C-alpha positions in Angstrom: 5.0 10.4 30.6 3.7 11.9 27.4 0.6 14.1 27.8 -1.4 15.1 24.7 -4.1 17.6 25.7 -7.3 18.5 24.0 -6.8 16.5 20.8 -9.8 16.3 18.4 -10.7 12.8 17.3 -12.2 11.8 14.0 -15.6 11.5 15.7 -15.5 15.2 16.8 -14.6 14.5 20.5 -11.9 16.2 22.5 -9.7 13.9 24.4 -6.5 14.0 26.5 -4.0 11.1 26.2 -1.6 10.0 28.9 1.0 7.6 27.5 3.5 5.9 29.8 6.9 6.8 28.4 10.5 7.6 29.4 10.0 10.9 27.6 8.5 13.8 29.5 6.5 15.7 26.9 3.3 17.9 27.1 1.5 18.9 23.9 -1.4 21.3 23.5 -3.2 19.6 20.7 -6.1 22.0 20.3 -5.4 22.5 16.6 -4.4 18.8 16.0 -6.5 16.0 14.7 -5.9 12.6 16.4 -5.8 9.3 14.4 -4.8 5.8 15.5 -1.3 4.9 14.1 -1.8 4.2 10.4 -1.4 0.8 8.9 -0.1 0.4 5.4 -1.0 -3.1 4.1 1.1 -2.6 0.9 4.8 -1.5 0.7 7.9 -2.4 -1.2 10.8 -1.5 1.0 13.3 -3.2 -1.3 15.1 -5.4 1.2 17.0 -7.6 0.2 18.8 -6.8 -3.0 17.4 -3.5 -4.0 18.7 -1.3 -1.2 19.9 1.4 -3.5 16.2 2.2 -4.1 15.1 2.0 -0.4 16.0 0.2 2.8 14.3 -0.1 6.2 16.4 2.7 7.7 15.1 5.3 5.3 11.7 3.6 4.9 11.1 3.6 8.7 11.7 7.4 8.7 9.3 7.8 5.7 6.7 5.7 7.5 6.8 7.7 10.7 6.8 11.0 8.7 3.6 9.8 7.0 1.9 8.7 10.3 2.4 5.0 9.7 3.3 2.8 12.6 2.6 -0.6 10.9 3.5 -1.8 7.4 3.2 -5.0 5.4 6.1 -5.6 3.1 5.9 -7.4 -0.3 8.1 -10.4 -1.4 9.3 -9.4 -4.8 12.9 -8.6 -3.7 16.3 -10.1 -4.8 16.1 -12.9 -4.0 12.3 -13.1 -3.6 10.7 -14.2 -0.3 9.5 -17.6 -1.5 11.2 -20.0 1.0 11.2 -20.2 4.8 14.9 -19.6 4.8 14.6 -16.5 2.7 11.9 -15.3 5.0 14.0 -15.7 8.1 17.0 -14.0 6.4 14.8 -11.1 5.4 13.5 -10.6 8.9 17.1 -10.5 10.3 18.1 -7.8 7.8 15.0 -5.8 8.6 15.4 -6.0 12.4 19.1 -4.9 12.1 18.2 -1.9 9.9 15.3 -0.9 12.3 17.7 -1.1 15.2 20.2 1.1 13.3 17.4 3.6 12.6 16.2 3.4 16.3 12.6 3.2 15.0 10.7 0.1 16.3 8.4 0.2 13.2 5.8 -2.6 13.4 5.9 -4.8 10.4 4.5 -8.0 8.7 5.7 -9.8 5.6 3.9 -11.3 2.7 5.2 -14.6 1.4 5.6 -15.0 -2.4 3.7 -17.6 -4.3 6.2 -19.3 -6.7 5.5 -22.4 -8.8 8.7 -24.0 -7.8 8.2 -23.5 -4.1 4.5 -24.0 -3.4 5.5 -26.6 -0.8 7.1 -23.8 1.3 3.7 -22.2 2.0 2.7 -24.5 4.8 6.1 -24.0 6.5 5.5 -20.3 7.1 2.0 -20.4 8.5 1.8 -18.1 11.4 5.0 -16.4 10.3 3.6 -14.2 7.5 0.5 -11.9 7.0 -0.5 -13.7 3.9 0.4 -15.1 0.5 1.1 -12.7 -2.3 0.2 -13.8 -5.9 1.3 -11.9 -8.9 -1.3 -13.0 -11.6 0.6 -10.8 -14.0 4.3 -9.9 -14.2 5.4 -6.7 -12.3 8.6 -5.8 -10.7 10.7 -8.9 -10.3 10.1 -12.5 -11.7 7.3 -13.7 -9.4 4.2 -14.7 -11.4 1.5 -17.4 -11.3 0.4 -17.5 -14.9 -1.4 -20.8 -15.2 -4.8 -21.8 -13.8 -3.6 -25.0 -12.2 -0.9 -23.4 -10.0 -3.3 -20.5 -9.1 -5.9 -22.9 -8.0 -3.4 -24.8 -5.9 -2.3 -21.7 -4.1 -5.9 -20.9 -3.2 -6.5 -24.5 -2.1 -3.4 -24.6 0.1 -4.2 -21.2 1.6 -7.8 -22.3 2.5 -6.5 -25.5 4.1 -3.9 -23.5 6.2 -6.3 -20.6 6.9 -4.0 -18.1 5.2 -5.1 -15.0 3.3 -4.2 -14.6 -0.4 -3.4 -11.2 -1.7 -3.5 -10.8 -5.4 -1.9 -8.4 -7.9 -4.8 -8.9 -10.3 -3.7 -8.5 -13.9 -4.0 -11.4 -16.3 -0.7 -12.4 -17.7 -2.1 -13.9 -20.9 -4.0 -10.7 -21.7 -0.9 -8.5 -21.0 1.2 -10.6 -23.4 -1.5 -10.3 -26.1 -1.7 -6.6 -25.7 2.1 -6.1 -25.8 2.2 -7.6 -29.3 0.1 -4.8 -30.6 2.8 -2.2 -29.9 6.3 -1.7 -31.1 8.8 0.4 -29.2 9.6 3.3 -28.9 6.2 4.4 -27.5 5.1 7.2 -25.1 4.7 6.3 -21.5 0.9 6.6 -21.8 0.8 3.3 -23.8 1.2 1.6 -20.5 -2.5 2.1 -19.7 -3.4 0.6 -23.0 -1.2 -2.5 -22.6 -2.3 -3.1 -19.0 -5.9 -2.3 -19.8 -9.1 -2.6 -17.8 -9.9 -6.1 -19.1 -6.5 -7.4 -17.9 -7.6 -6.4 -14.4 -11.2 -7.7 -14.6 -10.3 -11.0 -16.1 -7.9 -11.6 -13.1 -10.3 -10.4 -10.4 -13.1 -12.6 -11.7 -10.7 -15.6 -11.8 -9.6 -15.0 -8.2 -13.2 -14.5 -6.9 -14.2 -17.8 -8.6 -11.5 -19.6 -6.7 -12.9 -18.1 -3.5 -16.3 -19.5 -4.4 -14.6 -22.9 -4.9 -12.3 -23.1 -1.9 -13.5 -20.4 0.5 -10.1 -18.7 0.6 -9.9 -15.3 2.2 -9.0 -12.9 -0.7 -7.4 -9.5 -0.5 -7.4 -7.7 -3.9 -4.6 -5.2 -4.1 -4.5 -1.8 -5.8 -8.0 -1.9 -7.4 -8.1 0.7 -10.2 -11.1 0.1 -12.3 -14.9 0.4 -12.3 -15.1 -3.2 -13.6 -13.2 -4.6 -10.7 -15.4 -2.7 -8.3 -18.5 -4.3 -9.8 -17.1 -7.8 -9.5 -16.0 -7.2 -5.8 -19.4 -5.7 -5.0 -21.1 -8.8 -6.2 -18.7 -11.0 -4.3 -19.4 -9.1 -1.1 -23.2 -9.3 -1.8 -22.8 -13.0 -1.9 -21.1 -13.0 1.5 -17.7 -14.1 0.2 -14.6 -13.3 2.2 -13.3 -10.8 -0.4 -11.6 -7.6 0.6 -10.3 -4.7 -1.5 -7.6 -2.1 -1.5 -7.0 0.9 -3.6 -4.1 3.4 -3.7 -3.6 7.1 -3.5 -2.1 7.3 -7.0 -5.2 5.7 -8.5 -7.5 8.1 -6.5 -5.6 11.2 -7.2 -3.8 10.7 -10.6 -5.2 9.9 -14.0 -4.1 9.2 -17.5 -4.0 13.0 -18.1 -1.0 13.1 -15.7 1.3 11.2 -18.1 2.0 14.5 -19.9 3.9 16.0 -17.0 4.9 12.9 -15.0 6.3 11.0 -17.9 8.1 7.9 -16.5 7.1 8.9 -13.0 3.6 8.1 -13.9 4.3 4.5 -14.8 3.1 1.9 -12.3 1.2 -1.5 -12.2 -1.7 -1.4 -12.5 -1.5 1.8 -14.6 -3.2 5.1 -14.4 -6.8 5.2 -15.4 -9.3 7.8 -16.6 -11.3 10.1 -14.4 -14.3 7.8 -14.8 -12.5 5.1 -12.9 -11.4 7.6 -10.2 -15.0 8.4 -9.5 -15.9 4.8 -9.3 -13.2 4.2 -6.7 -14.4 7.0 -4.5 -18.0 5.8 -4.8 -16.8 2.2 -3.9 -15.0 3.5 -0.8 -18.1 5.3 0.4 -20.3 2.3 -0.4 -18.0 -0.1 1.6 -16.8 -2.0 -1.4 -13.2 -0.9 -1.0 -11.9 -1.5 2.5 -8.4 -0.1 2.7 -5.8 2.3 1.3 -2.4 0.8 0.5 0.3 3.3 -0.5 1.9 0.6 -2.7 5.2 2.6 -1.8 7.5 1.3 -4.6 10.5 3.6 -5.0 12.9 3.7 -7.9 15.7 6.2 -8.6 15.0 9.3 -10.7 17.5 8.0 -13.2 15.6 4.8 -13.6 12.3 6.6 -14.1 13.8 8.8 -16.8 14.5 5.8 -19.0 12.4 5.3 -22.1 9.2 3.2 -22.0 10.0 -0.4 -21.8 13.2 0.2 -19.7 11.5 2.5 -17.2 10.6 0.4 -14.0 7.1 0.5 -12.7 6.1 2.0 -9.3 6.0 5.2 -7.3 6.7 6.2 -3.7 3.8 7.3 -1.5 3.8 6.4 2.1 4.6 10.1 3.2 1.8 11.7 1.2 -1.1 9.3 1.6 -2.7 10.8 4.7 -2.4 14.4 3.5 -4.0 13.4 0.2 -6.9 11.6 1.9 -7.5 14.6 4.2 -7.5 16.9 1.1 -10.3 14.6 -0.3 -12.1 15.2 3.0 -11.9 18.9 2.6 -13.2 18.5 -0.9 -16.2 16.6 0.5 -15.3 13.2 -0.9 -14.4 11.3 2.3 -15.5 11.6 5.9 -12.8 11.6 8.7 -14.4 8.4 10.0 -14.0 6.7 6.6 -10.3 7.8 6.4 -9.7 6.3 9.8 -11.3 3.0 8.7 -9.4 3.0 5.5 -6.1 3.6 7.1 -6.3 1.4 10.3 -9.7 0.0 11.5 -10.5 -2.2 8.5 -6.9 -3.5 8.1 -7.0 -4.5 11.8 -10.1 -6.6 11.3 -9.1 -8.1 7.9 -5.6 -9.2 9.0 -6.6 -10.0 12.6 -4.1 -7.6 14.1 -3.6 -6.8 17.7 -4.5 -3.2 18.7 -1.5 -1.1 19.8 -1.7 2.4 21.5 0.0 4.1 18.5 -1.2 7.6 17.3 -0.6 10.2 14.7 -1.4 13.9 15.3 -2.2 16.1 12.2 -1.9 19.8 11.9 -5.1 20.8 10.1 -3.9 24.3 9.6 -0.6 23.5 7.9 -1.1 24.4 4.2 2.0 23.6 2.2 3.1 21.9 -0.9 4.7 18.5 -1.3 8.5 19.3 -1.2 10.7 16.5 -2.4 13.6 17.9 -0.4 11.7 17.1 2.8 11.0 13.5 1.9 12.5 10.8 3.9 12.3 8.1 1.3 15.6 7.3 -0.2 14.5 8.0 -3.8 13.6 11.6 -2.9 10.8 12.2 -5.4 7.1 12.1 -5.4 4.5 12.1 -8.2 2.6 14.7 -6.2 5.5 17.1 -6.0 4.4 20.7 -5.9 0.8 19.9 -5.0 -0.5 22.1 -2.2 -2.2 20.0 0.7 -4.0 21.4 3.8 -3.1 19.0 6.6 0.0 17.2 7.5 1.2 14.8 10.3 3.3 16.6 13.0 3.7 13.9 15.7 3.7 10.2 15.6 3.5 8.0 18.7 5.0 4.5 18.3 5.7 2.1 21.1 5.3 4.7 23.8 7.7 7.1 22.1 6.8 10.5 20.4 8.5 11.5 17.2 8.5 15.2 16.4 8.1 15.1 12.6 9.1 18.7 12.2 12.8 17.8 12.9 12.9 14.8 10.6 
């Protein structure tokens, strides 16, 4: 039996938890804040084919360390998850690695939309959390860059009652912008090539298809004020449109290129402070529904390459909750809002079963982000050295308590 005494919930209520378990543990949680186990709807754990960046053994530890007990993994791997056979092989690899890690992390997989394999979508209904559409090229070769194929994906998804998640950057706009620049360029040019208009064009196109087919749409890593305005209008119309943003778009900006260099390159790119403010406003107005870490690790050697060769993406699953709690202390987010962003809304959007998973946070642990303590295989963070005021100390998953201080 696990007994957690006198924990403080996000609603300001003291509670004691009794959890059936083979472990015999008693915790005095008077100084600990209790959250449901966190749900990350957007991770790239790099299996199969890119295990030198991350695998599910290291990623499971990073997830637990961050308070996450459920994750949704993306399909842009090697090979990409675009067939039923590839999906099954990926699941087998994941299950074996989680068994090795001895962490029964809950997970769901997105299925990749690929123009050569759209007939595979119907085969995986009920086996995946949704269909992932790259409207602009990112890591890997998956992209739906023509209107006919994009419409067909939305039509199939509506017919099969499957959710579509979009990486909303318009490929045509990106290609037009790239022509304006000749390498070498500073890393900050990334925000000019993948500009706000590339995002808003794609979001508008996706929402128009929701109007046409009634498809449930989840817009990934929203980063601009213009996207927020389009999503707000769609929600006002009653359309089934949902939105996610990321910790790096909430807590980093274009000014951070100076010290981050290649470690500040991700898709969509860093934006100005103006857009950061719009994202926080959108969260508090109920326009943005969830936080996805978009945990996308690369090696430090890869991120040190010059612009054009430097891959896009940053790790983040271990620092997301401490960053959100820092925003709470700064008066930007309520605890109830953080709980909704990190679990409650995702449960409703993705129709998930509720599990008795928990994370306990020490609200008096004031320390910096130390890369040596990270569990992710890449061992770096864009937030390295930042002092944060609250950190997860225990995670309860599947009736087992993990003491994060010994990880």
